[in-house]
MIKE-375196 format. One record per residue (C-alpha): residue number from 1; residue in one letter; x, y, z. Coordinates in Angstrom, 1 decimal, always signed. Layout:
! residues N
   i aa     px     py     pz
 NUM  A      X      Y      Z
...
! end
This chain:
! residues 403
   i aa     px     py     pz
   1  M  -37.2  -44.6  +16.8
   2  T  -39.5  -41.5  +17.3
   3  I  -40.6  -39.6  +20.3
   4  D  -43.8  -41.5  +20.2
   5  D  -42.0  -44.8  +20.3
   6  L  -40.1  -43.6  +23.3
   7  D  -43.3  -42.6  +25.0
   8  L  -44.7  -46.0  +24.4
   9  A  -41.6  -47.6  +25.7
  10  F  -41.8  -45.6  +28.9
  11  E  -45.6  -46.3  +29.2
  12  D  -45.0  -50.0  +28.8
  13  R  -42.3  -49.9  +31.5
  14  A  -44.7  -48.1  +33.8
  15  D  -47.4  -50.7  +33.3
  16  K  -45.0  -53.4  +34.0
  17  G  -44.1  -51.8  +37.3
  18  R  -47.7  -51.5  +38.3
  19  H  -48.6  -55.1  +37.6
  20  R  -45.3  -56.7  +38.8
  21  R  -46.5  -57.6  +42.3
  22  G  -49.7  -59.3  +41.0
  23  Y  -47.6  -61.2  +38.5
  24  R  -45.3  -62.6  +41.2
  25  E  -48.3  -63.5  +43.4
  26  R  -49.9  -65.4  +40.5
  27  A  -46.6  -67.1  +39.8
  28  A  -46.2  -68.1  +43.4
  29  G  -49.8  -69.3  +43.6
  30  N  -49.4  -71.4  +40.5
  31  G  -46.1  -72.8  +41.8
  32  Q  -44.4  -71.7  +38.6
  33  K  -41.6  -69.2  +37.9
  34  K  -42.3  -67.3  +34.7
  35  K  -40.3  -64.6  +32.9
  36  R  -41.2  -62.1  +30.1
  37  K  -38.4  -62.5  +27.6
  38  G  -36.7  -59.3  +26.4
  39  S  -38.3  -56.8  +28.6
  40  G  -34.9  -55.8  +30.2
  41  G  -33.1  -55.4  +26.8
  42  K  -35.9  -53.2  +25.4
  43  T  -35.8  -51.0  +28.4
  44  A  -32.0  -50.5  +28.1
  45  I  -32.3  -49.7  +24.4
  46  A  -35.0  -47.2  +25.0
  47  F  -33.0  -45.5  +27.8
  48  F  -29.9  -45.4  +25.6
  49  M  -31.8  -43.9  +22.6
  50  A  -33.3  -41.3  +24.9
  51  L  -29.8  -40.3  +26.1
  52  V  -28.6  -40.1  +22.5
  53  L  -31.6  -38.0  +21.4
  54  L  -31.3  -35.7  +24.4
  55  G  -27.5  -35.4  +23.9
  56  G  -28.0  -34.5  +20.2
  57  L  -30.6  -31.9  +21.1
  58  G  -28.1  -30.5  +23.7
  59  A  -25.2  -30.4  +21.2
  60  G  -27.4  -28.7  +18.6
  61  A  -28.5  -26.1  +21.1
  62  W  -24.9  -25.5  +22.1
  63  Y  -23.7  -25.2  +18.5
  64  G  -26.5  -22.8  +17.7
  65  F  -25.7  -20.7  +20.8
  66  D  -22.0  -20.7  +19.8
  67  R  -22.9  -19.5  +16.3
  68  V  -25.2  -16.8  +17.6
  69  Q  -22.6  -15.7  +20.2
  70  S  -19.8  -15.5  +17.6
  71  Y  -22.1  -13.4  +15.4
  72  F  -22.6  -10.8  +18.1
  73  T  -19.1  -10.9  +19.5
  74  T  -15.7  -10.2  +17.8
  75  P  -13.2  -13.0  +17.7
  76  D  -10.1  -12.0  +19.5
  77  Y   -7.1  -13.5  +21.3
  78  D   -6.4  -12.8  +25.0
  79  G   -3.4  -11.2  +26.5
  80  S   +0.1  -10.4  +25.1
  81  G   +0.3  -13.5  +22.9
  82  T   +2.7  -16.5  +22.7
  83  A   +6.4  -16.5  +23.0
  84  E   +6.7  -16.9  +19.2
  85  K   +7.8  -13.6  +17.5
  86  V   +7.0  -12.3  +14.0
  87  N   +8.1   -9.2  +12.2
  88  V   +5.3   -7.2  +10.6
  89  E   +5.8   -4.3   +8.1
  90  V   +3.4   -1.3   +8.2
  91  K   +3.6   +0.3   +4.8
  92  Q   +3.2   +4.0   +3.8
  93  A   -0.4   +5.2   +3.7
  94  Q   -2.0   +1.9   +4.9
  95  T   -5.4   +2.1   +6.6
  96  A   -6.3   +0.3   +9.8
  97  T   -8.0   -2.4   +7.8
  98  D   -4.9   -2.9   +5.7
  99  I   -2.8   -3.2   +8.8
 100  A   -5.4   -5.5  +10.4
 101  N   -5.3   -7.9   +7.4
 102  T   -1.5   -8.1   +7.6
 103  L   -1.7   -8.9  +11.3
 104  V   -4.3  -11.6  +10.7
 105  K   -2.2  -13.2   +8.0
 106  A   +0.8  -13.3  +10.4
 107  D   -1.5  -14.8  +13.1
 108  V   -0.8  -11.8  +15.4
 109  V   -4.5  -11.0  +15.9
 110  K   -7.5  -13.4  +15.5
 111  S   -9.7  -11.1  +13.3
 112  A   -9.4   -7.9  +11.3
 113  K  -12.6   -6.7  +13.0
 114  A  -11.0   -6.9  +16.4
 115  F   -8.0   -4.8  +15.4
 116  V  -10.2   -2.2  +13.5
 117  E  -12.4   -1.9  +16.6
 118  A   -9.4   -1.4  +18.8
 119  A   -8.0   +1.2  +16.4
 120  D  -11.3   +3.1  +16.2
 121  A  -11.3   +3.3  +20.0
 122  D   -7.7   +4.7  +20.2
 123  S   -6.9   +8.0  +18.6
 124  R   -3.2   +7.2  +18.5
 125  S   -3.9   +4.6  +15.8
 126  K   -4.1   +7.5  +13.3
 127  N   -0.4   +8.1  +13.8
 128  I   +1.0   +4.6  +13.3
 129  Q   +4.3   +5.1  +11.5
 130  P   +5.5   +3.0   +8.6
 131  G   +8.1   +0.5   +9.5
 132  V   +8.8   -3.0  +10.8
 133  Y   +7.5   -4.0  +14.2
 134  G   +8.3   -7.1  +16.3
 135  L   +5.1   -8.6  +17.7
 136  N   +4.1  -11.9  +19.4
 137  K   +1.7  -14.3  +17.7
 138  Q   -1.8  -14.5  +19.0
 139  M   -2.0  -11.2  +20.8
 140  S   -5.2   -9.5  +21.7
 141  A   -6.0   -6.7  +19.2
 142  K   -5.5   -4.1  +21.9
 143  A   -2.1   -5.5  +22.9
 144  A   -1.0   -5.5  +19.2
 145  L   -2.2   -1.9  +18.7
 146  A   -0.2   -0.8  +21.8
 147  V   +3.0   -2.0  +20.1
 148  L   +2.2   -0.3  +16.8
 149  V   +1.4   +3.1  +18.3
 150  D   +4.7   +3.2  +20.1
 151  P   +7.5   +4.5  +17.7
 152  K  +10.1   +3.1  +20.1
 153  K   +8.9   -0.4  +19.2
 154  K   +9.9   -0.1  +15.6
 155  I  +12.8   -2.2  +14.4
 156  V  +15.1   +0.6  +13.2
 157  N  +17.1   -0.2  +10.1
 158  G  +17.1   +3.2   +8.5
 159  V  +18.7   +4.1   +5.1
 160  T  +19.0   +7.6   +3.8
 161  V  +19.4   +8.4   +0.2
 162  P  +19.8  +12.2   -0.7
 163  E  +18.4  +13.9   -3.8
 164  G  +20.4  +13.9   -7.0
 165  L  +22.5  +10.7   -6.7
 166  T  +22.9   +8.7   -9.8
 167  M  +21.8   +5.1   -9.8
 168  L  +25.3   +3.8   -9.4
 169  S  +26.0   +6.3   -6.6
 170  T  +22.7   +5.2   -4.9
 171  F  +23.8   +1.6   -5.0
 172  K  +27.1   +2.5   -3.3
 173  R  +25.2   +4.5   -0.6
 174  L  +22.8   +1.6   -0.1
 175  S  +25.6   -0.9   +0.1
 176  E  +27.4   +1.2   +2.8
 177  Q  +24.3   +1.3   +4.9
 178  T  +22.9   -2.3   +4.4
 179  K  +26.1   -4.2   +3.7
 180  I  +24.5   -5.7   +0.6
 181  P  +27.1   -5.8   -2.2
 182  V  +26.9   -3.2   -5.0
 183  K  +26.8   -6.0   -7.6
 184  D  +23.6   -7.3   -6.1
 185  F  +21.9   -4.0   -6.6
 186  Q  +23.2   -3.8  -10.1
 187  A  +22.0   -7.3  -10.9
 188  A  +18.5   -6.6   -9.5
 189  A  +18.3   -3.3  -11.4
 190  K  +19.0   -5.0  -14.8
 191  N  +15.6   -6.6  -14.8
 192  V  +13.5   -3.4  -15.0
 193  D  +10.4   -5.4  -15.9
 194  S  +10.5   -7.1  -12.5
 195  F   +9.5   -3.8  -10.8
 196  D   +5.9   -2.5  -10.6
 197  I   +6.5   +0.5  -12.9
 198  P   +3.6   +1.0  -15.3
 199  D   +4.4   +0.7  -19.0
 200  F   +3.4   +4.3  -19.7
 201  W   +6.5   +5.5  -17.9
 202  F   +8.7   +4.2  -20.7
 203  K   +6.9   +5.9  -23.5
 204  R   +8.2   +9.1  -25.2
 205  Q   +6.6  +11.6  -27.4
 206  D   +9.8  +13.2  -28.7
 207  K  +10.5  +10.2  -31.0
 208  K  +13.7   +9.2  -29.3
 209  P  +14.2   +5.5  -28.5
 210  V  +13.2   +4.3  -25.1
 211  V  +16.0   +2.9  -22.9
 212  K  +14.6   +1.1  -19.9
 213  S  +16.4   +1.9  -16.7
 214  L  +15.7   +2.4  -13.0
 215  E  +17.5   +5.7  -13.2
 216  G  +15.1   +8.4  -12.0
 217  F  +12.8   +5.9  -10.2
 218  L  +14.8   +5.4   -7.0
 219  F  +13.2   +8.1   -4.9
 220  P  +15.5   +9.9   -2.5
 221  D  +14.3   +9.6   +1.1
 222  T  +14.9   +8.0   +4.5
 223  Y  +13.6   +4.5   +4.6
 224  E  +12.9   +1.8   +7.2
 225  I  +14.3   -1.3   +5.7
 226  P  +13.1   -4.8   +6.7
 227  P  +15.6   -6.9   +8.7
 228  K  +18.0   -8.9   +6.4
 229  P  +16.6   -7.6   +3.1
 230  N  +18.0   -8.5   -0.3
 231  A  +18.8   -5.9   -3.0
 232  K  +15.6   -6.4   -4.9
 233  Q  +13.5   -5.7   -1.8
 234  V  +15.3   -2.5   -1.1
 235  L  +14.9   -1.3   -4.6
 236  D  +11.3   -2.3   -4.6
 237  I  +10.7   -0.1   -1.6
 238  M  +12.3   +2.9   -3.3
 239  V  +10.5   +2.5   -6.6
 240  N   +7.1   +2.1   -4.8
 241  R   +7.8   +5.3   -2.9
 242  F   +8.5   +7.1   -6.2
 243  L   +5.2   +5.8   -7.6
 244  T   +3.3   +6.9   -4.5
 245  V   +4.9  +10.4   -4.5
 246  V   +4.2  +11.1   -8.2
 247  G   +0.7   +9.7   -7.8
 248  D   -0.1  +12.0   -4.9
 249  M   +1.3  +14.9   -7.0
 250  K   -0.8  +13.9  -10.0
 251  F   +2.5  +14.3  -11.9
 252  T   +1.5  +12.2  -14.9
 253  E   -1.8  +14.1  -15.5
 254  K   -0.3  +17.5  -15.0
 255  V   +2.7  +17.1  -17.4
 256  E   +0.5  +15.5  -20.1
 257  Q   -2.1  +18.2  -19.8
 258  D   +0.0  +21.3  -19.2
 259  R   +3.3  +20.4  -20.8
 260  G   +2.0  +18.2  -23.6
 261  I   +4.8  +15.7  -23.1
 262  S   +5.2  +12.2  -21.6
 263  P   +5.8  +11.7  -17.9
 264  Y   +9.1  +10.1  -18.7
 265  E  +10.3  +13.2  -20.6
 266  A   +9.3  +15.4  -17.6
 267  L  +11.2  +13.0  -15.3
 268  I  +14.3  +13.5  -17.4
 269  V  +13.9  +17.2  -17.1
 270  A  +13.5  +16.9  -13.3
 271  S  +16.7  +15.0  -13.2
 272  L  +18.5  +17.7  -15.3
 273  A  +17.3  +20.4  -13.0
 274  Q  +18.3  +18.4   -9.9
 275  A  +21.8  +18.0  -11.3
 276  E  +22.3  +21.6  -12.4
 277  A  +20.6  +23.5   -9.6
 278  G  +23.0  +24.8   -6.9
 279  N  +19.9  +26.0   -4.9
 280  K  +16.4  +24.6   -4.6
 281  D  +15.0  +28.0   -5.5
 282  D  +16.2  +27.5   -9.1
 283  L  +14.9  +24.0   -9.8
 284  G  +11.8  +25.2  -11.7
 285  K  +13.6  +27.9  -13.7
 286  I  +16.3  +25.4  -14.8
 287  A  +13.5  +23.0  -15.9
 288  R  +12.0  +25.9  -17.9
 289  V  +15.4  +26.5  -19.6
 290  A  +15.4  +22.8  -20.6
 291  Y  +11.9  +22.9  -22.0
 292  N  +12.7  +26.2  -23.9
 293  R  +15.8  +24.8  -25.5
 294  V  +14.5  +21.4  -26.4
 295  Y  +10.8  +22.0  -27.3
 296  V  +10.7  +25.7  -28.2
 297  K  +14.0  +26.6  -29.9
 298  D  +15.2  +23.1  -31.0
 299  M  +18.6  +23.9  -29.4
 300  P  +21.0  +21.4  -27.8
 301  L  +20.8  +21.5  -24.1
 302  Q  +24.6  +22.0  -23.6
 303  F  +24.4  +20.8  -20.0
 304  D  +27.8  +19.6  -18.8
 305  V  +26.1  +17.3  -16.2
 306  T  +24.7  +15.1  -19.0
 307  L  +28.2  +14.6  -20.5
 308  N  +29.5  +13.6  -17.0
 309  Y  +26.7  +11.1  -16.7
 310  G  +27.8   +9.4  -19.9
 311  L  +31.3   +9.2  -18.5
 312  E  +30.2   +7.7  -15.2
 313  I  +28.1   +4.9  -16.8
 314  A  +31.0   +4.1  -19.1
 315  G  +33.2   +3.7  -16.0
 316  K  +35.3   +6.8  -16.8
 317  K  +36.3   +9.6  -14.6
 318  T  +33.9  +12.6  -14.5
 319  K  +35.2  +16.2  -15.0
 320  A  +34.6  +19.6  -13.7
 321  S  +33.3  +22.0  -16.4
 322  K  +36.6  +23.9  -16.5
 323  E  +38.4  +20.6  -17.2
 324  M  +36.3  +19.7  -20.2
 325  T  +37.8  +20.0  -23.7
 326  D  +36.5  +20.6  -27.2
 327  E  +37.1  +16.9  -27.8
 328  D  +34.8  +16.1  -24.9
 329  Y  +32.1  +18.3  -26.4
 330  A  +32.5  +16.8  -29.8
 331  N  +32.4  +13.2  -28.6
 332  A  +29.6  +11.4  -30.4
 333  G  +30.4   +8.2  -28.6
 334  N  +28.9   +9.7  -25.4
 335  K  +25.2   +9.3  -26.0
 336  Y  +24.5  +11.6  -23.1
 337  N  +26.6  +14.4  -24.6
 338  S  +24.0  +17.2  -24.8
 339  H  +26.5  +19.5  -26.5
 340  Y  +26.6  +17.1  -29.5
 341  Y  +23.1  +15.6  -29.5
 342  K  +19.9  +17.7  -29.5
 343  G  +16.9  +16.8  -27.4
 344  L  +16.6  +15.1  -24.0
 345  T  +19.0  +12.4  -22.8
 346  P  +18.2   +8.7  -23.3
 347  T  +17.3   +8.4  -19.6
 348  P  +17.2  +10.5  -16.5
 349  I  +20.7  +11.3  -15.3
 350  D  +19.9  +11.0  -11.5
 351  N  +17.1  +10.4   -9.1
 352  P  +15.3  +13.7   -8.5
 353  G  +13.5  +14.7   -5.3
 354  K  +10.0  +16.0   -4.9
 355  Q  +10.9  +19.7   -5.4
 356  A  +12.7  +18.9   -8.6
 357  L   +9.7  +16.9   -9.8
 358  E   +7.4  +19.8   -8.9
 359  G   +9.7  +22.2  -10.8
 360  A   +9.5  +20.0  -13.9
 361  M   +5.7  +19.6  -13.5
 362  N   +4.9  +23.3  -13.0
 363  P   +7.9  +25.5  -14.0
 364  P   +7.6  +29.3  -13.8
 365  A   +6.9  +31.2  -17.0
 366  G   +9.9  +32.7  -18.7
 367  G  +11.8  +32.7  -22.0
 368  W  +15.1  +31.8  -20.5
 369  L  +17.7  +29.9  -22.5
 370  F  +20.8  +30.4  -20.3
 371  F  +21.8  +30.3  -16.6
 372  V  +25.0  +30.6  -14.6
 373  A  +25.7  +30.4  -10.9
 374  I  +26.5  +33.8   -9.4
 375  D  +27.0  +33.4   -5.7
 376  K  +28.4  +30.9   -3.2
 377  E  +24.9  +29.9   -2.1
 378  G  +24.4  +28.4   -5.6
 379  H  +21.8  +30.9   -6.9
 380  S  +21.8  +31.3  -10.7
 381  A  +21.1  +34.2  -12.9
 382  F  +18.9  +33.5  -16.0
 383  A  +19.0  +35.1  -19.4
 384  E  +17.0  +35.0  -22.7
 385  T  +19.8  +36.3  -24.9
 386  D  +23.5  +35.8  -25.4
 387  A  +24.2  +39.4  -24.3
 388  Q  +22.3  +39.0  -21.0
 389  H  +24.1  +35.7  -20.4
 390  E  +27.5  +37.3  -20.9
 391  A  +26.6  +40.0  -18.4
 392  N  +25.6  +37.4  -15.9
 393  K  +28.9  +35.5  -16.5
 394  D  +30.7  +38.8  -15.6
 395  R  +28.8  +38.9  -12.3
 396  A  +29.8  +35.3  -11.6
 397  R  +33.5  +36.1  -12.3
 398  A  +33.3  +39.1  -10.1
 399  A  +32.0  +36.9   -7.3
 400  G  +34.8  +34.4   -7.9
 401  I  +32.3  +31.6   -9.0
 402  I  +33.8  +31.1  -12.4
 403  N  +37.1  +32.0  -14.1
! end
């Protein structure tokens, strides 16, 4: 039925009303009682269809208004949310949009736009700290932001790993702080390909075979660990931090361009410097010694720390330098014995910190081939010749550092 049909129906009904009295009079005059069949049914149908049509027009108008209104307004929940809790992790270097998308996925806020607008209006949003936060579901964007900008609202589950720990020592430290068994970390670390380490990190230009290991990639730092993590999750966090740090440093580009070596070789050198340096001031110089001995003079490194690393991974007791014997130095079975084997070690020998990485990336210029600690603060003296080195050793003996 069209609008015109409805108009005709109403017009017909009006005509009937106007002539009704005359009809009754004629019927009474004729002594007959006549009825027009179907007039009541048609009227009801017309009325019903009018309601349907008007209702449809009203619903369409409301739908259109709702669509227009949602276009100009930002979808957002009201208030502090439901009683249902959810833990949300804010990761290092995430933008407000990144955080917003995480919150939407967890049904904390209704739209990313609402959170971004709230963050733009609040200068504190620039200082949201990485970590895990407990929030309610279906909060207003402003209420969710208020939680994230308050450091006291973080779920604190901190783990601290210092520079220079070997992978095994790192697992022991992590186990102490998280109560996750060491064997779980060891099992997770075996599948190196399960971590997001780009393939180029396991390429070498020194023609030595590649041994895949997480050694060197577990960046030392203080971490906020998610509640009830497993070993793989913890190691993932540490590896990702390493990749972020070296990326920010442009470590890969610098060592390839300036050193002419692979990033993995520079990572090994950083680990050597981290293990040998008794003072952070010497990290770069020790890296330079390693480069000079390996790439310039084709000499064995002769670093005792590499020999000890080989002992540790073999499950043997490590030794102080004064305890090492000629047999130790001649042991070909220890593949990390840099007294016996020339070149860099098969893998890094610990997990270096940022300063050690910087030292390996940009070491100071110098022709040094030797170094020895000369004071109780751990500073070393560096030498280019055997004679200079012997003189430095005399200084160390005089200071009571070596025998």
